[in-house]
LUMFIVEX-762105 format. One record per residue (C-alpha): residue in one letter; x, y, z. Coordinates in steps of 0.1 Angstrom, whole numbers, padded with zeros to 4 digits, always signed. Last residue first. Example, Ala and Ser with C-alpha at 12.3 -4.5 7.8 and 13.67 -1.06 7.14 Angstrom:
2
s+0137-0011+0071 a+0123-0045+0078 
END
This chain:
397
d+0284+0243+0152 w+0256+0251+0177 k+0255+0281+0202 r+0232+0282+0231 e+0219+0316+0243 d+0183+0307+0246 i+0162+0333+0266 i+0130+0320+0279 k+0105+0348+0288 r+0084+0356+0319 h+0099+0392+0320 n+0123+0398+0292 e+0104+0428+0278 e+0101+0443+0312 r+0139+0444+0317 i+0152+0423+0345 s+0176+0441+0369 g+0149+0463+0384 p+0150+0447+0418 a+0184+0431+0425 l+0190+0396+0411 l+0186+0361+0426 e+0202+0333+0406 v+0185+0300+0406 e+0199+0268+0391 a+0174+0244+0374 r+0168+0207+0375 i+0145+0196+0347 r+0112+0177+0351 t+0095+0208+0337 a+0067+0216+0362 e+0079+0198+0392 r+0115+0209+0385 v+0105+0245+0381 r+0085+0245+0414 e+0114+0228+0433 k+0140+0254+0421 i+0116+0283+0429 m+0110+0269+0464 a+0147+0265+0470 p+0155+0300+0456 d+0129+0318+0478 g+0115+0348+0460 g+0129+0381+0449 e+0139+0393+0415 c+0147+0360+0396 h+0171+0347+0370 m+0163+0310+0365 t+0192+0291+0351 l+0187+0260+0328 l+0220+0244+0316 d+0223+0221+0286 v+0253+0198+0286 d+0279+0191+0259 g+0306+0216+0272 s+0285+0240+0293 r+0254+0252+0274 t+0231+0281+0281 i+0193+0285+0286 l+0183+0316+0306 a+0148+0316+0322 h+0133+0349+0331 w+0119+0365+0363 r+0102+0395+0377 q+0086+0398+0411 l+0089+0368+0434 g+0080+0377+0471 p+0060+0347+0477 v+0060+0320+0450 e+0024+0316+0439 a+0027+0323+0402 l+0060+0303+0398 a+0046+0271+0384 a+0020+0288+0363 a+0046+0312+0347 l+0071+0284+0342 q+0046+0262+0323 s+0035+0294+0303 p+0070+0300+0293 h+0071+0264+0279 v+0100+0241+0284 f+0101+0210+0260 m+0123+0181+0273 g+0153+0165+0255 r+0178+0181+0279 v+0163+0215+0271 k+0138+0220+0242 v+0125+0256+0239 a+0088+0266+0238 d+0078+0300+0226 g+0068+0290+0191 c+0086+0287+0157 r+0114+0266+0170 g+0148+0258+0155 l+0166+0241+0127 v+0155+0206+0134 g+0169+0183+0107 r+0176+0192+0071 l+0147+0171+0059 r+0151+0144+0034 p+0127+0130+0008 a+0120+0092+0009 p+0137+0071-0019 n+0159+0051+0005 g+0187+0038-0018 c+0216+0047+0006 t+0231+0069-0022 c+0204+0095-0016 t+0187+0112-0045 g+0153+0094-0046 p+0131+0121-0033 a+0143+0158-0037 a+0169+0173-0014 l+0173+0192+0019 w+0138+0202+0026 a+0135+0227+0054 s+0131+0227+0092 l+0114+0245+0120 d+0098+0227+0149 g+0064+0238+0163 t+0052+0202+0157 g+0021+0212+0137 f-0002+0182+0132 r-0019+0183+0098 l-0038+0151+0107 m-0031+0130+0137 p-0046+0095+0134 y-0039+0082+0169 t-0046+0044+0169 p-0055+0041+0132 s-0021+0054+0123 l-0006+0072+0094 l+0005+0103+0113 n+0002+0134+0090 v+0029+0159+0100 v+0036+0196+0098 v+0072+0207+0102 e+0072+0244+0104 g+0091+0264+0078 v+0126+0270+0063 e+0127+0274+0026 g+0136+0244+0004 v+0169+0233-0010 e+0164+0214-0042 g+0129+0227-0045 p+0104+0218-0017 p+0077+0244-0022 l+0063+0257+0011 p+0030+0242+0023 v+0005+0268+0035 g+0000+0268+0073 t-0005+0305+0072 q+0017+0319+0099 p+0043+0291+0103 d+0046+0287+0064 c+0047+0249+0060 v+0072+0221+0055 q+0049+0191+0048 v+0054+0156+0062 t+0038+0122+0056 v+0043+0097+0084 g+0048+0060+0091 h+0076+0055+0066 n+0099+0080+0082 v+0111+0111+0063 h+0148+0107+0056 q+0171+0129+0075 g+0198+0151+0062 p+0233+0146+0049 g+0245+0114+0033 h+0251+0078+0038 g+0245+0075+0075 c+0208+0070+0072 e+0197+0099+0094 q+0161+0097+0107 s+0127+0113+0103 i+0094+0117+0119 c+0096+0091+0146 g+0067+0091+0171 v+0035+0113+0164 d+0026+0129+0197 a+0057+0122+0218 t+0077+0138+0191 g+0103+0126+0166 y+0137+0133+0151 a+0165+0107+0147 q+0203+0113+0148 l+0231+0088+0139 m+0262+0081+0158 t+0287+0055+0147 i+0311+0051+0176 g+0348+0044+0173 y+0354+0056+0209 e+0378+0086+0208 a+0376+0095+0171 r+0339+0086+0165 l+0330+0103+0199 r+0348+0134+0189 a+0334+0136+0154 r+0298+0134+0167 l+0306+0160+0194 s+0322+0184+0168 e+0292+0178+0146 p+0269+0192+0173 l+0238+0171+0178 m+0209+0192+0189 e+0185+0178+0215 g+0159+0150+0219 s+0175+0124+0197 v+0205+0100+0196 v+0209+0067+0179 a+0242+0050+0188 a+0265+0024+0175 r+0299+0009+0186 v+0295+0009+0224 r+0322-0013+0239 p+0333+0009+0267 t+0361-0005+0288 g+0358+0004+0325 g+0384+0020+0348 l+0360+0043+0366 e+0373+0073+0345 r+0367+0051+0314 c+0330+0046+0322 k+0325+0083+0332 d+0339+0094+0298 l+0315+0071+0281 l+0286+0083+0302 a+0293+0120+0297 a+0295+0117+0259 l+0263+0096+0259 y+0245+0122+0280 s+0253+0149+0255 p+0240+0128+0227 l+0207+0123+0243 g+0194+0087+0244 a+0198+0054+0226 y+0229+0033+0229 g+0242+0001+0213 t+0271-0023+0222 v+0268-0026+0259 g+0291-0053+0272 l+0271-0060+0304 d+0300-0050+0328 s+0312-0020+0308 l+0281-0001+0302 l+0267-0015+0335 r+0295+0003+0353 a+0288+0036+0335 q+0251+0031+0344 l+0259+0029+0381 e+0281+0060+0379 m+0254+0079+0359 q+0226+0073+0384 g+0204+0095+0363 i+0181+0090+0332 g+0166+0058+0321 a+0185+0026+0322 p+0161+0002+0305 i+0189-0023+0295 v+0176-0038+0262 a+0185-0069+0243 a+0183-0067+0206 g+0160-0087+0184 l+0150-0059+0160 a+0115-0055+0175 r+0133-0054+0210 a+0153-0024+0199 a+0122-0006+0185 s+0102-0013+0217 d+0130+0001+0239 f+0135+0031+0216 m+0100+0045+0219 f+0095+0030+0254 g+0122+0054+0268 a+0108+0083+0251 p+0072+0077+0261 s+0072+0100+0292 l+0052+0088+0323 h+0085+0076+0339 y+0106+0058+0312 n+0130+0086+0306 f+0157+0081+0279 c+0189+0064+0285 v+0181+0031+0266 m+0213+0008+0268 v+0212-0016+0239 v+0229-0050+0239 d+0232-0062+0204 g+0225-0098+0193 q+0200-0090+0166 g+0200-0054+0156 i+0219-0021+0157 g+0239-0011+0126 a+0232+0027+0128 s+0208+0024+0099 q+0190-0004+0118 l+0185+0018+0149 a+0169+0046+0128 p+0147+0020+0110 g+0135+0006+0143 f+0123+0041+0155 r+0088+0033+0144 w+0068+0046+0174 y+0045+0014+0174 d+0077-0008+0173 p+0055-0039+0178 i+0017-0031+0179 a-0005-0022+0208 g-0007+0015+0201 e+0009+0039+0225 p-0012+0069+0236 d-0002+0105+0245 y-0016+0128+0271 i-0007+0165+0272 p-0004+0183+0306 g+0012+0206+0296 p+0042+0185+0304 s+0039+0151+0287 m+0017+0123+0301 f+0017+0087+0289 l-0008+0060+0282 r+0003+0024+0272 a-0009-0004+0252 v-0041+0009+0236 e-0074-0009+0235 g-0088+0005+0268 v-0088+0040+0254 a-0112+0028+0226 q-0100+0035+0190 g-0091+0064+0167 l-0082+0088+0195 l-0087+0126+0185 g-0118+0132+0208 g-0098+0154+0231 f-0074+0126+0242 p-0081+0121+0280 l-0104+0138+0286 a-0128+0159+0265 a-0124+0196+0274 a-0090+0191+0289 q-0078+0173+0257 l-0087+0203+0235 p-0073+0228+0260 v-0039+0212+0261 l-0038+0199+0225 d-0038+0233+0211 e-0002+0237+0223 k+0009+0210+0199 h-0005+0228+0169 l-0034+0216+0149 v-0028+0231+0114 p-0061+0242+0099 l-0076+0217+0073 p-0078+0234+0039 n-0045+0216+0030 l-0059+0181+0035 d-0063+0174-0002 d-0027+0185-0006 e-0015+0154+0013 a-0031+0130-0013 r-0062+0111-0023 v-0089+0125+0000 r-0122+0124-0018 e-0139+0099+0006 p-0128+0120+0036 d-0150+0149+0023 i-0132+0181+0034 g-0153+0212+0041 a-0129+0225+0068 a-0156+0225+0094 d-0165+0188+0084 l-0129+0178+0087 r-0126+0194+0121 a-0158+0178+0134 r-0150+0144+0121 w-0115+0147+0136 a-0129+0157+0170 p-0153+0127+0168 a-0126+0101+0162 n-0139+0067+0148 a-0155+0073+0114 y-0137+0104+0104 a-0104+0091+0117 h-0108+0059+0098 r-0116+0077+0066 v-0085+0100+0071 t-0063+0070+0078 q-0074+0051+0048 a-0067+0081+0025 l-0033+0085+0042 r-0025+0047+0036 e-0034+0050+0000 e-0012+0080-0004 k+0016+0063+0014 t+0014+0034-0010 m+0000+0000+0000 
END
């Protein structure tokens, strides 16, 4: 079945089984029986990630977007917002298997998954992909680095899935403790991958590191193949790069314009249509031009954000999240969040005029699942235009 046929089938399924999609398609004047290609859905307004919060709150848990009964899904997750995400009951539901295969991970490998397993789907995304390929999995999650470094050596880990910055720290810690890292392949996601870091880990540890891009809402969107630049669009989605203001698809060309990544998820479980990720990208090349033989078109990867949210250590941080978390802190006047980078690690620092630093730190951690440092500033230090803002000062090579 072609992607166009799968898309048409997905739209019909969504219309018949998900009341919110039926309402949205009707409002856009789209007859599901006439949908044959992506462009047939262009009249449908882009559904942005932040739109899911009020939509789901009005009709818990999935806002009428789920394509089957809640009790039929395999797992339910919660992302900050809160936003609820389902996992369908099929092997490698999130479709990160091709990314692992491209890195050379498969039968007989021991893969350490260092993404969060607690309420977030990230750990299960790569866990299920590795298991579907016949690899053994260590569900390491995040934290306890010294213990994980010992496991890396003792259990002969050959594959890794997690943040690129965490892999660098884990390998260095393993050697520091006298261990011998055997990791030869890694698939990383959740944050930018500096080419300098990729080159260092290849030179020092002999690791093939590829990047994959996805979200908790739609799973894998694209992945590197290792044979050329860019990331191939995943088999389970169709992608448009759209004008962030109008939602109109931008022409691909040989090197396309930068726009928002808008996805159709070809899934009867959660048939997301014209879903706006908030991530910016551009088309790198036309279909069929990669030496790996995969005919899927390639994106340039994530080039930034078109909304207020910023990704820190693999987690989205929204100004509205921080504002809600800090609203009741006694004595806190103005604040802003500063994102910087030390070596390969993202740092979140709250600059605050007044308030209790311990309380601020705890509130931020509860809201974002990220540890932050707090710096108290004198009254009047924060300009009004920066109040309640996230300022990202990271530099990427």
